[in-house]
DRENMIPA-92061 format. One record per residue (C-alpha): residue number from 1; x, y, z. Coordinates in nm, 2 decimals, padded with zeros to 4 digits. Layout:
% DRENMIPA-92061
(NUM; (X; Y; Z))
...
This chain:
% DRENMIPA-92061
(1; (00.46; -00.64; -02.51))
(2; (00.17; -00.68; -02.31))
(3; (00.00; -00.33; -02.12))
(4; (-00.09; -00.34; -01.79))
(5; (-00.41; -00.25; -01.88))
(6; (-00.72; -00.43; -01.98))
(7; (-01.07; -00.65; -02.00))
(8; (-01.19; -01.05; -02.05))
(9; (-01.49; -01.14; -01.99))
(10; (-01.66; -01.54; -02.06))
(11; (-01.97; -01.72; -01.97))
(12; (-02.01; -02.07; -01.97))
(13; (-02.42; -02.26; -01.93))
(14; (-02.36; -02.63; -01.93))
(15; (-02.63; -02.85; -01.72))
(16; (-02.82; -02.59; -01.61))
(17; (-02.49; -02.44; -01.42))
(18; (-02.45; -02.09; -01.55))
(19; (-02.06; -01.89; -01.48))
(20; (-01.99; -01.56; -01.57))
(21; (-01.60; -01.47; -01.54))
(22; (-01.49; -01.04; -01.61))
(23; (-01.10; -00.99; -01.55))
(24; (-01.02; -00.62; -01.53))
(25; (-00.61; -00.47; -01.45))
(26; (-00.48; -00.12; -01.43))
(27; (-00.15; -00.01; -01.39))
(28; (00.11; -00.14; -01.05))
(29; (00.40; -00.21; -00.94))
(30; (00.36; -00.55; -00.85))
(31; (00.13; -00.85; -00.90))
(32; (-00.20; -00.78; -00.69))
(33; (-00.50; -01.01; -00.74))
(34; (-00.82; -00.96; -00.58))
(35; (-01.14; -01.28; -00.61))
(36; (-01.51; -01.18; -00.57))
(37; (-01.71; -01.50; -00.56))
(38; (-01.99; -01.63; -00.42))
(39; (-01.93; -01.80; -00.08))
(40; (-02.03; -02.12; -00.20))
(41; (-01.74; -02.14; -00.49))
(42; (-01.48; -01.99; -00.21))
(43; (-01.28; -02.27; -00.16))
(44; (-01.22; -02.24; -00.53))
(45; (-00.99; -01.89; -00.46))
(46; (-00.63; -01.97; -00.45))
(47; (-00.69; -02.17; -00.76))
(48; (-00.84; -01.86; -00.96))
(49; (-00.56; -01.71; -00.82))
(50; (-00.26; -01.95; -00.93))
(51; (-00.42; -02.00; -01.24))
(52; (-00.43; -01.63; -01.28))
(53; (-00.01; -01.57; -01.18))
(54; (00.03; -01.79; -01.43))
(55; (00.00; -01.57; -01.70))
(56; (00.01; -01.24; -01.52))
(57; (00.24; -01.05; -01.38))
(58; (00.21; -00.72; -01.34))
(59; (-00.08; -00.52; -01.24))
(60; (-00.37; -00.42; -01.05))
(61; (-00.62; -00.74; -01.09))
(62; (-00.97; -00.76; -01.04))
(63; (-01.15; -01.07; -01.08))
(64; (-01.57; -01.15; -01.03))
(65; (-01.70; -01.41; -01.11))
(66; (-02.12; -01.53; -01.06))
(67; (-02.21; -01.84; -01.03))
(68; (-02.58; -01.93; -01.07))
(69; (-02.66; -02.35; -01.01))
(70; (-03.01; -02.46; -01.10))
(71; (-02.87; -02.86; -01.15))
(72; (-03.04; -03.13; -00.90))
(73; (-02.77; -03.38; -00.97))
(74; (-02.48; -03.32; -00.63))
(75; (-02.73; -03.15; -00.45))
(76; (-02.73; -03.24; -00.06))
(77; (-03.03; -03.09; 00.18))
(78; (-02.94; -03.07; 00.51))
(79; (-03.18; -02.98; 00.80))
(80; (-03.08; -02.85; 01.12))
(81; (-03.30; -03.00; 01.35))
(82; (-03.18; -02.93; 01.67))
(83; (-03.26; -02.54; 01.58))
(84; (-03.56; -02.64; 01.44))
(85; (-03.69; -02.80; 01.76))
(86; (-03.55; -02.48; 01.94))
(87; (-03.75; -02.25; 01.72))
(88; (-04.07; -02.48; 01.85))
(89; (-04.00; -02.52; 02.19))
(90; (-03.99; -02.10; 02.17))
(91; (-04.32; -02.06; 01.95))
(92; (-04.51; -02.29; 02.21))
(93; (-04.39; -02.11; 02.51))
(94; (-04.47; -01.76; 02.35))
(95; (-04.86; -01.94; 02.25))
(96; (-04.83; -02.02; 02.64))
(97; (-04.78; -01.71; 02.76))
(98; (-05.02; -01.58; 02.54))
(99; (-05.31; -01.78; 02.55))
(100; (-05.36; -01.86; 02.18))
(101; (-05.29; -02.19; 02.02))
(102; (-04.96; -02.18; 01.77))
(103; (-05.03; -02.24; 01.43))
(104; (-04.73; -02.23; 01.23))
(105; (-04.70; -02.47; 00.91))
(106; (-04.30; -02.67; 00.90))
(107; (-04.33; -02.52; 00.57))
(108; (-04.27; -02.16; 00.74))
(109; (-04.02; -02.30; 01.02))
(110; (-03.78; -02.37; 00.70))
(111; (-03.78; -02.05; 00.56))
(112; (-03.59; -01.93; 00.93))
(113; (-03.25; -01.84; 00.97))
(114; (-03.01; -02.14; 00.89))
(115; (-03.29; -02.38; 00.93))
(116; (-03.22; -02.49; 00.60))
(117; (-02.88; -02.57; 00.38))
(118; (-02.83; -02.66; 00.03))
(119; (-02.49; -02.84; -00.01))
(120; (-02.29; -02.96; -00.34))
(121; (-02.14; -03.30; -00.25))
(122; (-01.77; -03.34; -00.32))
(123; (-01.85; -03.52; -00.68))
(124; (-02.03; -03.22; -00.80))
(125; (-01.76; -02.96; -00.61))
(126; (-01.52; -03.15; -00.90))
(127; (-01.73; -03.10; -01.18))
(128; (-01.82; -02.77; -01.09))
(129; (-01.40; -02.65; -01.04))
(130; (-01.33; -02.85; -01.40))
(131; (-01.59; -02.62; -01.54))
(132; (-01.56; -02.28; -01.40))
(133; (-01.14; -02.32; -01.47))
(134; (-01.30; -02.33; -01.85))
(135; (-01.47; -02.05; -01.85))
(136; (-01.15; -01.86; -01.63))
(137; (-00.89; -02.02; -01.92))
(138; (-01.11; -01.80; -02.18))
(139; (-01.14; -01.47; -01.96))
(140; (-00.82; -01.49; -01.94))
(141; (-00.76; -01.53; -02.30))
(142; (-00.92; -01.24; -02.40))
(143; (-00.80; -01.10; -02.12))
(144; (-00.45; -01.14; -02.24))
(145; (-00.58; -01.01; -02.66))
(146; (-00.66; -00.70; -02.51))
(147; (-00.37; -00.69; -02.36))
(148; (-00.14; -00.76; -02.66))
(149; (-00.41; -00.52; -02.80))
(150; (-00.26; -00.20; -02.57))
(151; (00.10; -00.31; -02.64))
(152; (00.15; -00.28; -02.95))
(153; (-00.02; 00.04; -02.95))
(154; (00.30; 00.16; -02.72))
(155; (00.55; -00.07; -02.87))
(156; (00.50; 00.15; -03.18))
(157; (00.48; 00.48; -03.02))
(158; (00.81; 00.40; -02.81))
(159; (00.96; 00.33; -03.18))
(160; (00.89; 00.69; -03.24))
(161; (00.99; 00.79; -02.92))
(162; (01.31; 00.64; -02.86))
(163; (01.43; 00.76; -03.27))
(164; (01.36; 01.13; -03.15))
(165; (01.57; 01.10; -02.89))
(166; (01.82; 00.92; -03.07))
(167; (01.81; 01.23; -03.37))
(168; (01.92; 01.49; -03.03))
(169; (02.15; 01.29; -02.96))
(170; (02.34; 01.27; -03.28))
(171; (02.29; 01.59; -03.35))
(172; (02.47; 01.69; -02.99))
(173; (02.77; 01.45; -03.10))
(174; (02.78; 01.68; -03.41))
(175; (02.79; 02.01; -03.23))
(176; (03.05; 01.87; -02.99))
(177; (03.28; 01.78; -03.20))
(178; (03.31; 02.16; -03.34))
(179; (03.39; 02.27; -03.01))
(180; (03.71; 02.27; -02.86))
(181; (03.83; 02.36; -03.33))
(182; (03.50; 02.68; -03.25))
(183; (03.70; 02.77; -02.86))
(184; (04.10; 02.72; -03.00))
(185; (03.94; 03.03; -03.22))
(186; (03.79; 03.23; -03.01))
(187; (04.07; 03.20; -02.73))
(188; (04.35; 03.30; -02.97))
(189; (04.15; 03.58; -03.05))
(190; (04.03; 03.73; -02.70))
(191; (04.44; 03.65; -02.58))
(192; (04.55; 03.86; -02.92))
(193; (04.30; 04.14; -02.79))
(194; (04.42; 04.18; -02.44))
(195; (04.78; 04.12; -02.51))
(196; (04.79; 04.38; -02.79))
(197; (04.98; 04.13; -03.02))
(198; (04.96; 03.92; -03.27))
(199; (05.21; 03.64; -03.09))
(200; (05.08; 03.37; -02.88))
(201; (05.21; 03.10; -02.68))
(202; (05.12; 02.81; -02.85))
(203; (05.28; 02.56; -02.59))
(204; (05.05; 02.75; -02.32))
(205; (04.74; 02.75; -02.61))
(206; (04.72; 02.40; -02.65))
(207; (04.73; 02.30; -02.25))
(208; (04.45; 02.56; -02.20))
(209; (04.27; 02.37; -02.51))
(210; (04.34; 02.00; -02.30))
(211; (04.20; 02.15; -02.07))
(212; (03.91; 02.26; -02.22))
(213; (03.80; 01.99; -02.42))
(214; (03.83; 01.75; -02.15))
(215; (03.60; 01.93; -01.97))
(216; (03.38; 01.93; -02.21))
(217; (03.38; 01.59; -02.37))
(218; (03.05; 01.42; -02.38))
(219; (03.18; 01.16; -02.64))
(220; (03.14; 00.89; -02.33))
(221; (02.83; 00.99; -02.24))
(222; (02.72; 01.00; -02.60))
(223; (02.81; 00.64; -02.63))
(224; (02.66; 00.51; -02.39))
(225; (02.37; 00.63; -02.45))
(226; (02.38; 00.47; -02.79))
(227; (02.38; 00.16; -02.65))
(228; (02.13; 00.27; -02.40))
(229; (01.91; 00.31; -02.71))
(230; (02.03; -00.02; -02.87))
(231; (01.94; -00.17; -02.55))
(232; (01.59; -00.03; -02.56))
(233; (01.50; -00.13; -02.89))
(234; (01.60; -00.48; -02.85))
(235; (01.37; -00.48; -02.54))
(236; (01.09; -00.36; -02.71))
(237; (01.09; -00.72; -02.94))
(238; (01.12; -00.92; -02.62))
(239; (00.80; -01.17; -02.53))
(240; (00.86; -01.15; -02.19))
(241; (00.77; -00.87; -01.93))
(242; (01.00; -00.57; -01.91))
(243; (00.81; -00.29; -01.79))
(244; (01.10; -00.30; -01.46))
(245; (01.40; -00.36; -01.69))
(246; (01.28; -00.04; -01.92))
(247; (01.21; 00.20; -01.61))
(248; (01.55; 00.11; -01.46))
(249; (01.73; 00.12; -01.81))
(250; (01.53; 00.54; -01.89))
(251; (01.70; 00.60; -01.50))
(252; (02.09; 00.53; -01.67))
(253; (01.92; 00.76; -01.98))
(254; (01.84; 01.07; -01.81))
(255; (02.17; 01.06; -01.59))
(256; (02.40; 01.01; -01.89))
(257; (02.17; 01.31; -02.07))
(258; (02.21; 01.52; -01.77))
(259; (02.59; 01.51; -01.76))
(260; (02.58; 01.64; -02.09))
(261; (02.41; 01.94; -02.03))
(262; (02.60; 02.00; -01.73))
(263; (02.91; 02.00; -01.99))
(264; (02.69; 02.16; -02.20))
(265; (02.92; 02.49; -02.35))
(266; (02.67; 02.61; -02.63))
(267; (02.31; 02.72; -02.66))
(268; (02.23; 02.44; -02.96))
(269; (02.37; 02.14; -02.73))
(270; (02.03; 02.25; -02.43))
(271; (01.81; 02.26; -02.68))
(272; (01.89; 01.96; -02.76))
(273; (01.95; 01.78; -02.37))
(274; (01.62; 01.99; -02.33))
(275; (01.41; 01.83; -02.65))
(276; (01.56; 01.50; -02.55))
(277; (01.48; 01.53; -02.15))
(278; (01.10; 01.62; -02.26))
(279; (01.11; 01.27; -02.48))
(280; (01.26; 01.05; -02.21))
(281; (00.97; 01.17; -01.94))
(282; (00.73; 01.07; -02.19))
(283; (00.88; 00.74; -02.30))
(284; (00.92; 00.70; -01.88))
(285; (00.51; 00.79; -01.88))
(286; (00.45; 00.54; -02.13))
(287; (00.65; 00.27; -02.01))
(288; (00.51; 00.27; -01.65))
(289; (00.19; 00.07; -01.84))
(290; (00.36; -00.19; -01.98))
(291; (00.40; -00.53; -01.79))
């Protein structure tokens, strides 16, 4: 089990090239990956996204990439000569209009916008891609490691909470079993009080008991809840993403326990239903953190 929150970082220095990658995530219904990287590495954005998607299925994921290249290998210096000529032409025109001599070093012209460009060759781009993906793999490894650690803590908490829910369900089962017998005694006593007689029509009494038993029976709901609890425990042991599936199962469990609450014929069962719903709500909040 993995949490949807996590953080991973990695740094790689090789041949005067320095890579630094940070990955962090928070809860999200879907898989949303945002990548911020230097303009010189923009061609690698899709590759980075595909690599991360192989390991992560849910979460709002932010990836920060920094890159410093002090290597001379594979670099190509490009001077925009046409733009330099246009700059020179404008400077000469200004000098002429102001009756002054133009004394403007060429080195200063290279500092002007878009005159000088340093570009990596294709050979160097392939090397950079390989090195960056190596750094990315390490960052992903640390990121997943933290997610798994958080997931294990959530797993322990969910086991404890689902056990509490099961305790409430078993107590409800015990109380519901004695409801019919209790109703028979109360109904027979009430009839005797109203009719002022010790003679009770057993056939009529039996009919009333059958109607009451059918109305207040919660055995079907308890059986389904036991099945859902078993499924929930099995999901906790799975290694694949289970957040969405578990959220759906909790909806079904809430539906069953609400039905029990509407059929409840005693204060004890009502209190147990409230306790069970409280635990299920806490479980639902925790499940929102699961991938």
